[in-house]
N, CA, C and O atoms as a GROMACS GRO file, in nm:
protein
  376
    1MET      N    1  -8.926 -11.482   6.092
    1MET     CA    2  -8.948 -11.384   6.195
    1MET      C    3  -9.097 -11.350   6.198
    1MET      O    4  -9.156 -11.319   6.095
    2ARG      N    5  -9.156 -11.358   6.316
    2ARG     CA    6  -9.296 -11.323   6.332
    2ARG      C    7  -9.307 -11.192   6.406
    2ARG      O    8  -9.241 -11.172   6.508
    3LEU      N    9  -9.391 -11.103   6.355
    3LEU     CA   10  -9.412 -10.974   6.417
    3LEU      C   11  -9.538 -10.975   6.501
    3LEU      O   12  -9.625 -11.060   6.483
    4GLY      N   13  -9.546 -10.880   6.593
    4GLY     CA   14  -9.668 -10.865   6.671
    4GLY      C   15  -9.659 -10.936   6.804
    4GLY      O   16  -9.554 -10.987   6.843
    5ASN      N   17  -9.771 -10.939   6.874
    5ASN     CA   18  -9.780 -11.002   7.004
    5ASN      C   19  -9.775 -11.153   6.985
    5ASN      O   20  -9.861 -11.208   6.916
    6PRO      N   21  -9.678 -11.221   7.045
    6PRO     CA   22  -9.669 -11.366   7.024
    6PRO      C   23  -9.789 -11.442   7.078
    6PRO      O   24  -9.815 -11.555   7.037
    7ASN      N   25  -9.861 -11.381   7.170
    7ASN     CA   26  -9.980 -11.447   7.226
    7ASN      C   27 -10.107 -11.408   7.155
    7ASN      O   28 -10.214 -11.464   7.183
    8GLY      N   29 -10.098 -11.314   7.062
    8GLY     CA   30 -10.214 -11.274   6.983
    8GLY      C   31 -10.327 -11.217   7.066
    8GLY      O   32 -10.305 -11.158   7.172
    9ALA      N   33 -10.448 -11.236   7.017
    9ALA     CA   34 -10.566 -11.180   7.082
    9ALA      C   35 -10.592 -11.243   7.218
    9ALA      O   36 -10.658 -11.183   7.302
   10ALA      N   37 -10.542 -11.362   7.240
   10ALA     CA   38 -10.563 -11.428   7.368
   10ALA      C   39 -10.505 -11.346   7.482
   10ALA      O   40 -10.564 -11.340   7.590
   11ALA      N   41 -10.390 -11.282   7.460
   11ALA     CA   42 -10.328 -11.201   7.565
   11ALA      C   43 -10.417 -11.080   7.597
   11ALA      O   44 -10.430 -11.043   7.713
   12LEU      N   45 -10.476 -11.019   7.495
   12LEU     CA   46 -10.565 -10.906   7.518
   12LEU      C   47 -10.689 -10.949   7.595
   12LEU      O   48 -10.734 -10.877   7.684
   13LYS      N   49 -10.743 -11.065   7.562
   13LYS     CA   50 -10.862 -11.115   7.633
   13LYS      C   51 -10.829 -11.142   7.780
   13LYS      O   52 -10.907 -11.107   7.868
   14ARG      N   53 -10.714 -11.203   7.804
   14ARG     CA   54 -10.675 -11.231   7.943
   14ARG      C   55 -10.656 -11.102   8.021
   14ARG      O   56 -10.686 -11.097   8.140
   15ALA      N   57 -10.607 -10.999   7.956
   15ALA     CA   58 -10.583 -10.872   8.023
   15ALA      C   59 -10.712 -10.790   8.037
   15ALA      O   60 -10.713 -10.686   8.102
   16GLY      N   61 -10.818 -10.838   7.975
   16GLY     CA   62 -10.945 -10.767   7.982
   16GLY      C   63 -10.949 -10.644   7.894
   16GLY      O   64 -11.030 -10.554   7.915
   17LYS      N   65 -10.862 -10.641   7.795
   17LYS     CA   66 -10.856 -10.526   7.704
   17LYS      C   67 -10.891 -10.573   7.564
   17LYS      O   68 -10.849 -10.679   7.520
   18GLY      N   69 -10.967 -10.494   7.498
   18GLY     CA   70 -10.999 -10.522   7.359
   18GLY      C   71 -10.930 -10.421   7.270
   18GLY      O   72 -10.853 -10.338   7.318
   19GLY      N   73 -10.958 -10.428   7.144
   19GLY     CA   74 -10.896 -10.337   7.050
   19GLY      C   75 -10.973 -10.206   7.033
   19GLY      O   76 -10.930 -10.120   6.956
   20ALA      N   77 -11.085 -10.190   7.102
   20ALA     CA   78 -11.168 -10.071   7.081
   20ALA      C   79 -11.093  -9.943   7.116
   20ALA      O   80 -11.101  -9.845   7.042
   21ALA      N   81 -11.022  -9.942   7.228
   21ALA     CA   82 -10.951  -9.821   7.269
   21ALA      C   83 -10.841  -9.786   7.167
   21ALA      O   84 -10.822  -9.669   7.134
   22LEU      N   85 -10.772  -9.886   7.120
   22LEU     CA   86 -10.667  -9.863   7.020
   22LEU      C   87 -10.727  -9.810   6.891
   22LEU      O   88 -10.676  -9.714   6.834
   23ARG      N   89 -10.835  -9.873   6.844
   23ARG     CA   90 -10.900  -9.827   6.721
   23ARG      C   91 -10.948  -9.683   6.734
   23ARG      O   92 -10.935  -9.604   6.641
   24GLU      N   93 -11.003  -9.649   6.849
   24GLU     CA   94 -11.051  -9.512   6.872
   24GLU      C   95 -10.935  -9.412   6.867
   24GLU      O   96 -10.948  -9.305   6.808
   25THR      N   97 -10.824  -9.448   6.928
   25THR     CA   98 -10.707  -9.359   6.927
   25THR      C   99 -10.652  -9.341   6.787
   25THR      O  100 -10.620  -9.229   6.746
   26VAL      N  101 -10.639  -9.450   6.713
   26VAL     CA  102 -10.587  -9.443   6.577
   26VAL      C  103 -10.680  -9.359   6.490
   26VAL      O  104 -10.633  -9.278   6.411
   27SER      N  105 -10.809  -9.379   6.504
   27SER     CA  106 -10.906  -9.303   6.427
   27SER      C  107 -10.901  -9.154   6.461
   27SER      O  108 -10.907  -9.069   6.372
   28ARG      N  109 -10.890  -9.124   6.588
   28ARG     CA  110 -10.881  -8.984   6.630
   28ARG      C  111 -10.754  -8.918   6.575
   28ARG      O  112 -10.758  -8.804   6.531
   29ASN      N  113 -10.642  -8.990   6.578
   29ASN     CA  114 -10.517  -8.936   6.523
   29ASN      C  115 -10.528  -8.913   6.373
   29ASN      O  116 -10.479  -8.813   6.321
   30ALA      N  117 -10.593  -9.005   6.303
   30ALA     CA  118 -10.611  -8.991   6.158
   30ALA      C  119 -10.702  -8.872   6.127
   30ALA      O  120 -10.676  -8.797   6.032
   31ASP      N  121 -10.807  -8.854   6.206
   31ASP     CA  122 -10.895  -8.738   6.188
   31ASP      C  123 -10.817  -8.609   6.206
   31ASP      O  124 -10.831  -8.516   6.126
   32GLN      N  125 -10.737  -8.602   6.311
   32GLN     CA  126 -10.660  -8.481   6.338
   32GLN      C  127 -10.562  -8.452   6.226
   32GLN      O  128 -10.547  -8.337   6.184
   33HIS      N  129 -10.495  -8.555   6.177
   33HIS     CA  130 -10.400  -8.538   6.066
   33HIS      C  131 -10.472  -8.484   5.943
   33HIS      O  132 -10.421  -8.396   5.874
   34ALA      N  133 -10.589  -8.538   5.915
   34ALA     CA  134 -10.667  -8.492   5.800
   34ALA      C  135 -10.704  -8.346   5.816
   34ALA      O  136 -10.693  -8.268   5.721
   35TRP      N  137 -10.749  -8.307   5.935
   35TRP     CA  138 -10.787  -8.167   5.957
   35TRP      C  139 -10.667  -8.074   5.951
   35TRP      O  140 -10.680  -7.958   5.911
   36ASP      N  141 -10.550  -8.124   5.991
   36ASP     CA  142 -10.429  -8.043   5.979
   36ASP      C  143 -10.394  -8.019   5.832
   36ASP      O  144 -10.337  -7.916   5.797
   37LEU      N  145 -10.427  -8.115   5.746
   37LEU     CA  146 -10.398  -8.104   5.603
   37LEU      C  147 -10.505  -8.028   5.526
   37LEU      O  148 -10.481  -7.989   5.411
   38ALA      N  149 -10.620  -8.006   5.585
   38ALA     CA  150 -10.731  -7.943   5.514
   38ALA      C  151 -10.694  -7.811   5.448
   38ALA      O  152 -10.731  -7.789   5.333
   39PRO      N  153 -10.621  -7.720   5.516
   39PRO     CA  154 -10.586  -7.594   5.449
   39PRO      C  155 -10.493  -7.614   5.329
   39PRO      O  156 -10.502  -7.540   5.231
   40VAL      N  157 -10.406  -7.711   5.337
   40VAL     CA  158 -10.314  -7.740   5.226
   40VAL      C  159 -10.393  -7.793   5.106
   40VAL      O  160 -10.370  -7.751   4.993
   41VAL      N  161 -10.484  -7.885   5.133
   41VAL     CA  162 -10.567  -7.942   5.026
   41VAL      C  163 -10.652  -7.832   4.963
   41VAL      O  164 -10.668  -7.828   4.841
   42GLU      N  165 -10.707  -7.745   5.044
   42GLU     CA  166 -10.788  -7.635   4.992
   42GLU      C  167 -10.703  -7.544   4.904
   42GLU      O  168 -10.750  -7.499   4.799
   43ASP      N  169 -10.581  -7.516   4.945
   43ASP     CA  170 -10.490  -7.434   4.865
   43ASP      C  171 -10.462  -7.500   4.730
   43ASP      O  172 -10.460  -7.434   4.626
   44LEU      N  173 -10.439  -7.630   4.732
   44LEU     CA  174 -10.415  -7.703   4.606
   44LEU      C  175 -10.536  -7.695   4.514
   44LEU      O  176 -10.522  -7.676   4.393
   45ARG      N  177 -10.655  -7.709   4.571
   45ARG     CA  178 -10.777  -7.701   4.491
   45ARG      C  179 -10.794  -7.562   4.430
   45ARG      O  180 -10.837  -7.549   4.315
   46ARG      N  181 -10.761  -7.458   4.506
   46ARG     CA  182 -10.768  -7.321   4.452
   46ARG      C  183 -10.670  -7.302   4.337
   46ARG      O  184 -10.693  -7.221   4.248
   47GLN      N  185 -10.561  -7.377   4.339
   47GLN     CA  186 -10.463  -7.371   4.231
   47GLN      C  187 -10.506  -7.453   4.110
   47GLN      O  188 -10.437  -7.454   4.008
   48GLY      N  189 -10.619  -7.522   4.121
   48GLY     CA  190 -10.670  -7.600   4.010
   48GLY      C  191 -10.632  -7.747   4.015
   48GLY      O  192 -10.661  -7.822   3.921
   49ILE      N  193 -10.568  -7.789   4.122
   49ILE     CA  194 -10.532  -7.930   4.138
   49ILE      C  195 -10.646  -7.998   4.211
   49ILE      O  196 -10.660  -7.982   4.333
   50THR      N  197 -10.727  -8.073   4.138
   50THR     CA  198 -10.847  -8.129   4.198
   50THR      C  199 -10.854  -8.282   4.193
   50THR      O  200 -10.932  -8.342   4.267
   51SER      N  201 -10.774  -8.345   4.109
   51SER     CA  202 -10.781  -8.491   4.100
   51SER      C  203 -10.705  -8.553   4.217
   51SER      O  204 -10.614  -8.492   4.272
   52LEU      N  205 -10.744  -8.673   4.254
   52LEU     CA  206 -10.676  -8.743   4.362
   52LEU      C  207 -10.528  -8.762   4.329
   52LEU      O  208 -10.441  -8.742   4.415
   53ARG      N  209 -10.500  -8.800   4.206
   53ARG     CA  210 -10.362  -8.821   4.164
   53ARG      C  211 -10.283  -8.690   4.168
   53ARG      O  212 -10.167  -8.687   4.210
   54GLY      N  213 -10.346  -8.582   4.125
   54GLY     CA  214 -10.281  -8.451   4.126
   54GLY      C  215 -10.251  -8.404   4.267
   54GLY      O  216 -10.143  -8.352   4.293
   55ILE      N  217 -10.346  -8.422   4.358
   55ILE     CA  218 -10.325  -8.383   4.497
   55ILE      C  219 -10.214  -8.467   4.559
   55ILE      O  220 -10.128  -8.414   4.630
   56ALA      N  221 -10.213  -8.597   4.532
   56ALA     CA  222 -10.108  -8.684   4.584
   56ALA      C  223  -9.971  -8.638   4.535
   56ALA      O  224  -9.876  -8.630   4.613
   57ALA      N  225  -9.961  -8.608   4.407
   57ALA     CA  226  -9.833  -8.563   4.350
   57ALA      C  227  -9.790  -8.431   4.413
   57ALA      O  228  -9.673  -8.413   4.445
   58ALA      N  229  -9.884  -8.339   4.429
   58ALA     CA  230  -9.852  -8.207   4.485
   58ALA      C  231  -9.806  -8.219   4.631
   58ALA      O  232  -9.712  -8.152   4.672
   59LEU      N  233  -9.873  -8.302   4.709
   59LEU     CA  234  -9.832  -8.321   4.848
   59LEU      C  235  -9.692  -8.382   4.856
   59LEU      O  236  -9.611  -8.342   4.939
   60SER      N  237  -9.665  -8.478   4.770
   60SER     CA  238  -9.533  -8.539   4.767
   60SER      C  239  -9.426  -8.440   4.723
   60SER      O  240  -9.316  -8.436   4.778
   61GLU      N  241  -9.459  -8.358   4.623
   61GLU     CA  242  -9.364  -8.257   4.574
   61GLU      C  243  -9.332  -8.155   4.684
   61GLU      O  244  -9.220  -8.103   4.689
   62ARG      N  245  -9.427  -8.128   4.770
   62ARG     CA  246  -9.405  -8.033   4.880
   62ARG      C  247  -9.328  -8.098   4.995
   62ARG      O  248  -9.297  -8.032   5.094
   63GLY      N  249  -9.299  -8.226   4.982
   63GLY     CA  250  -9.226  -8.295   5.087
   63GLY      C  251  -9.311  -8.336   5.205
   63GLY      O  252  -9.258  -8.371   5.311
   64MET      N  253  -9.442  -8.331   5.188
   64MET     CA  254  -9.532  -8.369   5.296
   64MET      C  255  -9.548  -8.521   5.296
   64MET      O  256  -9.560  -8.583   5.190
   65LEU      N  257  -9.548  -8.578   5.413
   65LEU     CA  258  -9.561  -8.723   5.426
   65LEU      C  259  -9.699  -8.759   5.480
   65LEU      O  260  -9.767  -8.677   5.542
   66THR      N  261  -9.738  -8.883   5.455
   66THR     CA  262  -9.863  -8.933   5.512
   66THR      C  263  -9.848  -8.942   5.663
   66THR      O  264  -9.739  -8.923   5.716
   67ARG      N  265  -9.957  -8.970   5.731
   67ARG     CA  266  -9.954  -8.981   5.877
   67ARG      C  267  -9.853  -9.086   5.923
   67ARG      O  268  -9.792  -9.071   6.028
   68ARG      N  269  -9.835  -9.189   5.844
   68ARG     CA  270  -9.741  -9.295   5.879
   68ARG      C  271  -9.601  -9.271   5.822
   68ARG      O  272  -9.514  -9.357   5.833
   69GLY      N  273  -9.582  -9.154   5.762
   69GLY     CA  274  -9.448  -9.119   5.713
   69GLY      C  275  -9.417  -9.165   5.573
   69GLY      O  276  -9.301  -9.166   5.532
   70GLY      N  277  -9.519  -9.205   5.497
   70GLY     CA  278  -9.498  -9.255   5.362
   70GLY      C  279  -9.526  -9.152   5.255
   70GLY      O  280  -9.559  -9.037   5.284
   71GLN      N  281  -9.512  -9.195   5.132
   71GLN     CA  282  -9.542  -9.111   5.016
   71GLN      C  283  -9.692  -9.114   4.990
   71GLN      O  284  -9.762  -9.208   5.030
   72TRP      N  285  -9.740  -9.011   4.924
   72TRP     CA  286  -9.883  -8.999   4.896
   72TRP      C  287  -9.922  -9.080   4.773
   72TRP      O  288  -9.851  -9.082   4.673
   73HIS      N  289 -10.037  -9.145   4.783
   73HIS     CA  290 -10.098  -9.220   4.674
   73HIS      C  291 -10.245  -9.181   4.667
   73HIS      O  292 -10.298  -9.117   4.758
   74VAL      N  293 -10.310  -9.220   4.561
   74VAL     CA  294 -10.452  -9.188   4.543
   74VAL      C  295 -10.534  -9.233   4.663
   74VAL      O  296 -10.620  -9.159   4.710
   75SER      N  297 -10.508  -9.353   4.712
   75SER     CA  298 -10.587  -9.405   4.824
   75SER      C  299 -10.568  -9.323   4.951
   75SER      O  300 -10.664  -9.303   5.025
   76ASN      N  301 -10.446  -9.275   4.977
   76ASN     CA  302 -10.422  -9.190   5.095
   76ASN      C  303 -10.502  -9.061   5.084
   76ASN      O  304 -10.566  -9.018   5.180
   77VAL      N  305 -10.498  -9.000   4.966
   77VAL     CA  306 -10.570  -8.874   4.945
   77VAL      C  307 -10.719  -8.897   4.960
   77VAL      O  308 -10.788  -8.817   5.024
   78ARG      N  309 -10.771  -9.005   4.903
   78ARG     CA  310 -10.914  -9.034   4.914
   78ARG      C  311 -10.954  -9.047   5.061
   78ARG      O  312 -11.056  -8.992   5.102
   79ASN      N  313 -10.874  -9.118   5.139
   79ASN     CA  314 -10.906  -9.136   5.281
   79ASN      C  315 -10.903  -9.003   5.356
   79ASN      O  316 -10.990  -8.977   5.440
   80VAL      N  317 -10.804  -8.919   5.327
   80VAL     CA  318 -10.796  -8.788   5.393
   80VAL      C  319 -10.916  -8.703   5.356
   80VAL      O  320 -10.976  -8.638   5.442
   81LEU      N  321 -10.952  -8.701   5.227
   81LEU     CA  322 -11.067  -8.620   5.184
   81LEU      C  323 -11.196  -8.669   5.247
   81LEU      O  324 -11.282  -8.588   5.284
   82GLU      N  325 -11.211  -8.800   5.260
   82GLU     CA  326 -11.331  -8.854   5.326
   82GLU      C  327 -11.337  -8.808   5.471
   82GLU      O  328 -11.444  -8.775   5.522
   83ARG      N  329 -11.223  -8.805   5.538
   83ARG     CA  330 -11.220  -8.760   5.677
   83ARG      C  331 -11.250  -8.611   5.686
   83ARG      O  332 -11.322  -8.567   5.776
   84ILE      N  333 -11.194  -8.532   5.594
   84ILE     CA  334 -11.218  -8.388   5.595
   84ILE      C  335 -11.365  -8.358   5.566
   84ILE      O  336 -11.426  -8.274   5.632
   85ASN      N  337 -11.422  -8.428   5.470
   85ASN     CA  338 -11.558  -8.397   5.425
   85ASN      C  339 -11.668  -8.459   5.509
   85ASN      O  340 -11.780  -8.409   5.511
   86GLY      N  341 -11.637  -8.568   5.578
   86GLY     CA  342 -11.747  -8.635   5.646
   86GLY      C  343 -11.718  -8.688   5.783
   86GLY      O  344 -11.804  -8.749   5.846
   87SER      N  345 -11.598  -8.666   5.830
   87SER     CA  346 -11.561  -8.723   5.960
   87SER      C  347 -11.577  -8.622   6.070
   87SER      O  348 -11.556  -8.502   6.051
   88SER      N  349 -11.615  -8.672   6.184
   88SER     CA  350 -11.617  -8.588   6.303
   88SER      C  351 -11.589  -8.676   6.423
   88SER      O  352 -11.615  -8.796   6.420
   89VAL      N  353 -11.538  -8.617   6.525
   89VAL     CA  354 -11.510  -8.689   6.649
   89VAL      C  355 -11.606  -8.635   6.754
   89VAL      O  356 -11.600  -8.517   6.788
   90GLY      N  357 -11.692  -8.719   6.804
   90GLY     CA  358 -11.787  -8.676   6.906
   90GLY      C  359 -11.882  -8.569   6.854
   90GLY      O  360 -11.933  -8.487   6.930
   91GLY      N  361 -11.908  -8.571   6.722
   91GLY     CA  362 -11.999  -8.473   6.665
   91GLY      C  363 -11.934  -8.340   6.633
   91GLY      O  364 -12.000  -8.250   6.582
   92GLN      N  365 -11.804  -8.327   6.664
   92GLN     CA  366 -11.735  -8.202   6.638
   92GLN      C  367 -11.607  -8.230   6.561
   92GLN      O  368 -11.550  -8.338   6.570
   93LYS      N  369 -11.563  -8.131   6.488
   93LYS     CA  370 -11.437  -8.142   6.418
   93LYS      C  371 -11.326  -8.140   6.524
   93LYS      O  372 -11.336  -8.068   6.624
   94PRO      N  373 -11.221  -8.218   6.500
   94PRO     CA  374 -11.112  -8.221   6.600
   94PRO      C  375 -11.046  -8.086   6.616
   94PRO      O  376 -10.954  -8.071   6.695
   0.00000   0.00000   0.00000
């Protein structure tokens, strides 16, 4: 079983569409999700939970899911923190 567009990138080229719009939308959604989580992460830090592993465990214990609906791992937390600390959309926080 093969997943995805059976015509691949060729179909996008023929349609005159590239992946830029999709990447921008995905990035904007990820930024928004990170900013929605910022107060929760700050609360965890105030409680003394500061390690990536600790934050991941605490988010999972609270029943919070990643943007894609998965469990939290160190890499997910790192990506969210990077977005919270250094990401902006159009020069402004979402």
